[in-house]
N, C-alpha and C positions, 0 to 999 in steps of 0.2 A: 339824582340818587347821591347817595354818600359814599364814599369808597369806604370798601370793608377795613377795617381796621385789624393788624395782624395778632398773634398770636402776644408775642413778645411786647410789643406796644401797648396789648389789653392788661398785660403782668405786670407791669410796670406801673402803668395808672393804677391798677389795684394794692400795690405795694407801697403804695404813699399813704393808705391806712393803716396804722400801727398796728392795730388788733389783727388786721390781716396778714399784713407781715409776720407779724409774732408768731400767726397758724403755720403760714409758710413754712419758715424757719424750722418750725418745731417737726412739721411734718416731713422735712427733708432729713431732720437729724435721723429720724426711724431707719433712713435709708441703709441696707449694710456697708455700702461704698460711701467714705469719708469726701469722695469729692462734690457728690449732689448736695449737701451743704453747702460746701464752699463756694460751690457755683451760684446757689442760691442767696446766701450772703453777699456776695457780687452785684447780684439784680438789687439787692434791698439797698447797697451803697450806693447803686448809680442814681436811684432817686433820692438820696440823701446828699447830693451835691457831688457825686462822682469820686474818682480813687483819686483824683488829684487833689479836693479838697478834704479829703478823709485824711492823706498824706499828712498835710499841714494840721489840722486838728488835733492828730494822734502824735504826731512828731515820729512818725514812722517815713522812711523814704516810699517814695512813689513807687518805684521798680520792684523794692520790694513787696508792695501792699499787690501790687499785679499778678505776681508770682505765689501770692500768700492765695490770692482767689480764685486759683487755678484749678481745674481737674485734678493735679498732681498736686496741688502744693500743700506743703505742711508747717503749718505756721506754728510759731512756739505761742503756747499758753497766754504772755503777756500782752504781744502782738493782736491775738485774736481775743484777748479782754478788752486791750485798749479799743478796739476796731470796733466789737460791739457794743461798749460805754459810747463812744461817739457817734453811732447812728440810733441812739437813747436806750437802748434795750440792755439786759445784764444777765448775764451765766448764772442757772440757777440748777440747785438740783433737787429731784420731788422721788421719792418713793415709788418703788414700782408698783 
């Protein structure tokens, strides 16, 4: 019998699909707690090479990225935009 896969491992596997990852991030943006989005972004970053590789790709400090992607993170807009771009997405506004 095959061992059960954990929720987080299954989530990371699904986040490799860009459409799933975009839907996941957009869903998390709807939460009133901005920390939910930052933690979701950390999950997506993990499947796109992890924080160390993304730090190099974005020219951001690795420790800064770890803090930025914590529940209490408070990223500057430019840092957030650079990270989102590095994982293959872009920030877009649309009318409600």
